[in-house]
C-alpha positions as CSV (number, residue, x, y, z in Angstrom):
1,X,54.8,48.6,115.8
2,X,51.7,47.0,115.9
3,X,48.2,46.9,113.9
4,X,44.6,45.3,114.5
5,X,41.9,44.0,112.5
6,X,38.3,42.8,113.6
7,X,37.8,39.2,113.7
8,X,35.1,38.1,111.0
9,X,32.3,38.1,113.6
10,X,33.0,41.6,114.6
11,X,33.0,40.5,118.2
12,X,36.7,40.4,118.7
13,X,40.0,42.3,117.5
14,X,43.5,40.8,116.8
15,X,46.2,43.2,117.8
16,X,49.6,42.2,116.6
17,X,52.8,43.3,118.1
18,X,56.5,43.1,117.1
19,X,57.7,40.9,119.7
20,X,57.1,39.9,123.5
21,X,58.7,43.0,124.8
22,X,56.4,45.6,122.7
23,X,53.6,43.1,123.5
24,X,54.0,43.6,127.4
25,X,54.6,47.5,127.3
26,X,51.7,48.2,125.1
27,X,49.3,45.7,127.2
28,X,50.5,47.6,130.3
29,X,49.9,51.2,128.9
30,X,46.7,50.0,127.6
31,X,45.5,48.6,130.9
32,X,46.3,51.8,132.8
33,X,44.4,53.7,130.2
34,X,41.3,51.2,130.7
35,X,41.5,51.3,134.7
36,X,41.5,55.2,134.5
37,X,38.1,54.9,132.1
38,X,36.7,52.7,134.4
39,X,37.2,54.9,137.4
40,X,35.9,57.9,135.4
41,X,32.7,56.1,134.4
42,X,31.8,54.0,137.8
43,X,34.3,55.6,140.5
44,X,36.2,52.2,140.7
45,X,37.7,49.4,138.7
46,X,38.1,45.8,138.7
47,X,40.9,43.7,137.2
48,X,41.1,39.8,137.1
49,X,44.8,38.9,136.7
50,X,46.0,35.9,135.0
51,X,49.5,33.8,135.5
52,X,52.6,33.1,133.4
53,X,55.5,34.8,131.7
54,X,54.1,37.2,129.5
55,X,51.6,38.4,132.6
56,X,54.7,38.9,134.7
57,X,56.3,41.0,132.0
58,X,53.0,42.9,131.6
59,X,52.7,43.4,135.2
60,X,56.5,44.7,135.5
61,X,55.8,47.3,132.6
62,X,52.9,48.5,134.3
63,X,54.9,49.0,137.6
64,X,57.5,51.0,135.8
65,X,55.4,53.0,133.6
66,X,54.4,56.6,134.5
67,X,51.0,55.8,133.5
68,X,50.5,53.7,136.7
69,X,50.4,56.7,138.7
70,X,47.2,58.2,136.8
71,X,45.1,55.2,138.3
72,X,43.8,55.4,141.9
73,X,45.0,52.1,143.1
74,X,42.7,52.3,146.2
75,X,39.7,52.2,143.9
76,X,40.8,49.2,142.2
77,X,39.5,45.2,143.1
78,X,42.0,42.5,142.1
79,X,40.9,39.3,141.4
80,X,42.4,36.1,139.7
81,X,41.1,34.1,137.0
82,X,42.8,30.6,138.1
83,X,45.1,29.4,140.7
84,X,47.3,26.7,141.6
85,X,46.1,25.0,144.7
86,X,49.3,25.5,146.6
87,X,50.3,27.0,149.9
88,X,50.3,30.9,150.4
89,X,53.4,32.2,149.0
90,X,54.4,29.5,146.9
91,X,56.3,30.6,144.1
92,X,54.2,28.6,141.5
93,X,50.9,30.3,142.5
94,X,49.9,33.2,140.4
95,X,49.1,35.4,143.4
96,X,52.7,35.3,144.4
97,X,53.9,36.2,140.9
98,X,51.2,39.2,140.7
99,X,52.1,40.6,143.9
100,X,56.4,40.1,143.5
101,X,56.0,41.7,139.7
102,X,53.5,44.6,140.7
103,X,50.9,44.4,143.5
104,X,53.5,44.6,146.2
105,X,54.4,48.2,145.2
106,X,51.1,49.7,144.8
107,X,48.9,51.3,147.3
108,X,46.2,48.9,147.1
109,X,43.2,48.5,149.9
110,X,44.1,45.1,151.3
111,X,40.3,44.4,151.5
112,X,40.3,45.0,147.7
113,X,42.7,42.2,146.9
114,X,40.9,39.1,146.5
115,X,43.4,35.7,145.9
116,X,42.0,32.7,145.6
117,X,42.1,30.4,148.5
118,X,45.4,28.3,149.1
119,X,46.0,24.9,149.9
120,X,46.9,25.5,153.6
121,X,43.7,27.9,154.3
122,X,40.5,27.5,156.3
123,X,39.5,24.7,153.6
124,X,42.6,22.5,154.0
125,X,43.4,20.4,151.0
126,X,39.9,20.3,149.6
127,X,39.9,22.3,146.2
128,X,36.0,22.0,145.9
129,X,35.3,23.7,149.1
130,X,38.2,26.2,148.2
131,X,36.2,26.8,144.7
132,X,32.9,27.2,146.8
133,X,34.7,29.7,149.3
134,X,36.0,31.7,146.0
135,X,32.6,31.9,144.5
136,X,30.7,33.0,147.7
137,X,33.3,36.0,147.8
138,X,32.6,36.6,144.1
139,X,28.6,36.6,145.3
140,X,29.3,39.0,147.8
141,X,30.6,41.9,145.7
142,X,28.1,41.1,142.8
143,X,26.4,43.8,141.3
144,X,22.8,44.5,142.4
145,X,20.8,42.3,140.1
146,X,24.1,39.8,139.3
147,X,23.8,37.4,142.1
148,X,27.0,35.4,141.3
149,X,29.7,37.9,140.2
150,X,31.1,41.3,140.4
151,X,31.5,43.6,137.5
152,X,34.8,43.1,135.9
153,X,36.2,46.0,133.8
154,X,39.4,43.8,132.4
155,X,39.7,40.1,132.7
156,X,43.3,39.0,131.5
157,X,44.0,35.5,130.1
158,X,46.9,33.7,128.7
159,X,46.7,30.9,126.0
160,X,48.1,27.8,126.4
161,X,49.9,25.7,124.0
162,X,47.1,23.5,123.8
163,X,44.6,26.4,124.0
164,X,43.5,26.2,127.2
165,X,42.7,29.4,129.1
166,X,42.4,29.8,132.9
167,X,42.5,26.4,134.3
168,X,40.1,25.0,131.5
169,X,41.8,22.4,129.7
170,X,40.5,20.7,126.5
171,X,38.1,17.9,127.0
172,X,38.2,18.6,130.8
173,X,35.1,18.5,132.8
174,X,35.8,22.2,133.5
175,X,34.6,23.0,130.0
176,X,31.4,22.1,130.8
177,X,30.7,23.8,134.4
178,X,28.0,26.1,134.9
179,X,29.1,27.0,138.3
180,X,30.9,30.5,138.8
181,X,34.2,28.5,140.0
182,X,35.2,25.2,139.9
183,X,37.9,23.0,141.3
184,X,40.2,21.1,138.8
185,X,41.7,17.7,139.6
186,X,43.8,15.8,137.2
187,X,45.3,18.9,135.4
188,X,47.3,18.1,132.4
189,X,49.6,20.8,133.2
190,X,51.2,20.8,136.6
191,X,50.4,21.2,139.4
192,X,47.5,18.5,138.8
193,X,45.0,20.4,141.2
194,X,43.8,24.0,140.6
195,X,40.9,26.4,140.8
196,X,39.5,28.3,138.1
197,X,36.7,30.6,137.2
198,X,34.5,29.0,134.9
199,X,33.3,30.3,131.2
200,X,30.1,31.8,132.6
201,X,32.2,34.2,135.0
202,X,34.8,34.8,132.6
203,X,32.3,35.5,129.7
204,X,30.5,38.3,132.2
205,X,33.5,40.5,131.9
206,X,33.3,43.7,130.1
207,X,36.3,43.2,128.3
208,X,38.1,40.0,128.0
209,X,42.0,40.2,127.0
210,X,43.8,37.0,125.5
211,X,47.6,37.8,125.5
212,X,49.9,35.5,124.1
213,X,53.6,35.6,122.9
214,X,55.8,33.0,121.0
215,X,55.7,30.4,118.2
216,X,54.4,27.8,120.7
217,X,51.0,29.6,121.0
218,X,50.6,30.0,117.3
219,X,48.5,26.9,116.2
220,X,46.3,27.6,119.5
221,X,45.7,31.1,118.3
222,X,44.8,29.9,114.7
223,X,42.4,26.9,116.2
224,X,40.6,29.6,118.7
225,X,40.1,32.3,116.2
226,X,38.9,29.9,113.6
227,X,35.8,29.1,115.1
228,X,36.5,25.5,116.8
229,X,34.5,24.4,119.7
230,X,35.2,25.5,122.9
231,X,35.2,21.9,124.6
232,X,38.1,21.1,122.3
233,X,39.6,24.5,122.1
234,X,38.8,26.3,125.3
235,X,40.1,29.6,124.1
236,X,37.1,29.7,121.4
237,X,34.7,29.7,123.9
238,X,35.9,33.5,125.5
239,X,34.0,36.4,124.8
240,X,33.9,39.7,126.7
241,X,30.5,41.2,127.2
242,X,31.4,44.4,125.3
243,X,34.9,43.5,123.7
244,X,37.1,40.7,123.2
245,X,40.7,41.5,122.5
246,X,43.2,39.4,121.1
247,X,46.7,40.6,122.0
248,X,49.7,39.0,120.4
249,X,53.3,39.0,119.2
250,X,54.3,38.3,115.5
251,X,55.2,34.6,116.7
252,X,52.1,34.0,118.3
253,X,50.2,35.4,115.5
254,X,52.0,33.6,112.5
255,X,49.3,31.0,111.6
256,X,46.4,33.5,112.4
257,X,45.1,34.1,108.9
258,X,46.0,37.4,107.3
259,X,42.4,39.0,107.0
260,X,42.3,38.6,110.6
261,X,45.4,40.6,111.6
262,X,47.5,43.6,110.5
263,X,51.2,44.3,111.6
264,X,53.0,47.2,110.5
């Protein structure tokens, strides 16, 4: 069972599910519905993927859900919020995880799938050049009047125990970035070299969904929902244009003040 309450500022909603399995199933169903709604209103949909164990569970749940067939996958654009700067096909890449868990089984149009560059790609082992290449790809798909990024209907984010999102880490230079995409060197979480969307790009999404499960995420969720600063607590700096959803299991929500959550 699950429940939800708006966060105090009225801009975010915390929804709590019983456990990680129920969380993944519910997010997968919600995601299919949201993509169908986007296609009904715009004729297409755009989704930004994340990595991690909960993300893989969501993708697998969506892949086996009957609701997946309600989406016209030929009219869905797939982007990534961050990536480990590793060779193409490396099992630690978020792209590899998403393809194996879901994307390879969907009738997607290859030109509408936009993975972040790999370390054995045309830019070689240069994450700054690779970040610039992805920024140019985003700009090439941008909406009229929005020169730097396309329309994102849903942007998925995981939550690190240190409250990092995408590859924006506490007290790291990425928290100050204004470019659409940046390279990350010296990541406190391996591998050390990454590429990430920055706050301005993340916060351009129509809806941002932060998904977390497990007791290790509880302190991070509490800090992010308490009004902490985004440099120290990057998850606190995330805000969708129209909607911000915190989708948690009970363990991850354990330290969120009761007034901000509801569990049935």
